[in-house]
N, C-alpha and C positions, 0 to 999 in steps of 0.2 A: 634350575638344575634339570638335566635330563632324567627321566624316570623310565625304568625298564621293568616290565612284568613278564614273568615266565610261568607257563603252565607245563609242568614236568609230567607229561603223560607216559603211559606204559609203552606206547608205540611211537609217539612223536612228541617233541618239545616245541611248543608254540610260544613265540615271543612277540611282545608289543613294546615298542619304544616310543615314548612321547617326548617331543621336543617342541617347546613353544606352542603347545596345543595341537600339533600335527602328529598323527599316529602312523607308524611304519610297522609292518608285520613280517615275521620270518618263521620258517618252519624247518625243523631238523629231525632226522631219524634219531630216536632216543639214544641208541648205542653210539652212533657217530658223535652226537653232541657230548656225551660224557667222556669219550676218548679224546676229543679235540679241545674242549673248552672247560673241563673240570680238572683242577690240580690241587696240590696241597700247599698251604702257606708255611711260614717258618715255625708255627706251633703244631704242624702236622694236621691241621684242620682243612677240610675241603673248602675250596673257594672257586668261584666262577671267574674265568679269565676275562679281563676287561678288553682284550683284543677282539672279543666278540662284539663289544659295544661301541668301540671307537671313541669312548669317552670315560676316562677314569673317574670322573665325578658323578657318574650316573648312580642313582639310588636303585637298588635291585630288590624287588619283592617277588617271592615265588610261591606257587601253590601246585596242586595236582598230586597225582599218585606218588611221584618221586619225593615229595616233601617229607613223607614218613620214613623214607629209606636212608636219608642222609641230611646232615645239617651243614649249611654253608656259613662260613665265618663272615662273609660279606653280603649276606642277603637276609632280609626279613621274611618270615614265613607266615602265611595266613591260610585259613581253611578254604576248601573248595566252595563251600556254601557261601561264605562271605564274598569270595572272588566272583562267583557267578552272579550273585545278587547285585554287586556293584557294577559288574560289566553290563548286565541287562538293563539296569537303571540308567546307565550312561547311554547305551545304544537306543533305548526306547524313549528316554526323557520322561518316563512315567514313574509315579510313586506306588501305584497299585497294579499288580500283574501277577501272573503265574508263569514260572519258567520250568520247562522240561529240559534236562541235560542228559543225553544218552551217550556215555563214553565207552571206551574200550573195555573197562573193568567193572563199571557200575552204572546205575541209573539213579537220578535224583529229581525231585520236584520241589520247587521253592515257591512259597506264597509271600508276596510283598504287600504290605499295607501301610499307607501313610509314610512311605519312604524308609520303612524298617522291615526286617525279616519277621514275618508273623508266624510262619510254620514251615516245616519241610519234612519230607519223607525220603528214604533212600532204600535201594536194593543193592547191597554190596556182597551178598552171600551167594548169589547164583548168577552165572554168566548168560543165562538163557534170554535175557532182555538187554544184551549189550552188543557192542560192535564186534567183540571177539567171536561170539556165536555166529554172527552173520558172515564174518570172514571165513570161519571154519566150514560153514555150510556151502559157501561159494567154492571153496577149495574142493570139497567133496564132489560138487557138481561140475567141476572143471570149467568154471566161468568166473569172470571178475565180479566184484561186489556191485558195481554200477549196473551191469547187465542184469544181475539177479534182482536188483531193486526196481527194475522197470516192469516186472511182471505182477499183475494184480488179478488176472482173469482165471476163473475156475481153480481157486486154491485147493490143494489136496489137504486132507485132515492130518495134522500132526498132533498126536494126543499126549506125548511125553512132556512133562513139566520140568525136566532136567536137561541141561544143555548136552551132557554126554550121551544120555539116552536118546535125545532128539537126533543127534548126529547118526547114531546107529539106526534110528527109524528112517532117516533120509536114505541111507544105503539100502534098506529094505524096500523103500518106494521105488528106487532105481531098478532093483531086481524084479519088481512087479511090473515094470514097464511104464510107470507113470512118467509123463513128460517132464523135461527140465523146467519148462515154463510153469507147469502146475505145481511142481515141488517148490520152485522159487516163490511163487505167490503164497503157498502154504507157509513157507518160512517167514515171509513178511507179515502174514496175518498172525502167526504164532507169537512173534515178537510184540506186535501191537496188543495182543490179548494179555500178555504178561505185564505190559506197561499199564494197562487199563486200571487195575486196582490202585496204583500209585496216583493216577491223575484224576480219577473219576470224582472224588470228593471236592476237587477244586474246579470242576468243569464249568461252573457258572461265571467264572472270571475270564478275563482276556488272557489267552495262552500264547506264550512265545517259546520257541525252540532253539536250543544250542547243541553243539556237538555234531559230529559227522553223521550219525545214524538218523537223527530227526530230519536231516535234509534229504535223505533218500526217499524217492517217490513212493515206493511200495509201503514202507512202514508208516510214513506220514499219511498216505491215502487210507490205510485201514484204521489207523488210530483216529483220524477225523471221522470216519464212518461210525466207529464204535462210540465216539463221544458226541456225534452229531454236532460238531463244532470245528471251526477253522483253527489251525495252528499256524501262527505267524513265525516263520523262520527268521532269526536275526540276520542282519546284513553280514556281519562278521561272525557267523555262528561257530566257526572253529577256533576263533581267538577270543571268545567272550570272557573266559576266566583270566586270560592274560591282560585283557583290557581292564578287568576289575582290579588287577594288581597295580595299575598306575593311577587309579582314582584317588 
């Protein structure tokens, strides 16, 4: 049987389809996905259209931000922690590791030991260590997020610990004449510093990264500097949770 894993993110829906051991990956804008591929069945419950899958017998497992917003009649739902753990275990082939996932809405660190989830910590209360903050900062600077992520030299000091106040602080730095490059580096450093308390107690273990933010050069560079340890970005870092849904 074909298996389909869905990571229902706040910005994108990431899909992994496994067929006879082979994995295929797809990515959709979240709003477009819900409009095109979600409907209601005869009981008025939400369902995912099999036209997306080209296989009516596919088993669907879903996780991600959207799993708490709606229940699908034809999909099993699992937690993001479980999905990311299973995805990282499959991608690394390891039973012992630490995984950092930095998403659009939250950040999480999972410690695996002996093939089981041993511990995890999350930050889902503040956006200051998430992709949404980086996107907003890039918009203020009128550059794209990939360009902002490239800057690590001479980071300016951003002292605010709240995403909203940090964005106001960025506007103030622009008014002071601080360069885009220095502000960008400061943003990358501030995100790394906010992630540090989540990761530091696990830093003696081998660390892997998932999610779009951890693949960005600036945040990864500063987090590695603060930890004095390499972070190994998973091959399919954006699809890790979706992979975990087909395990």
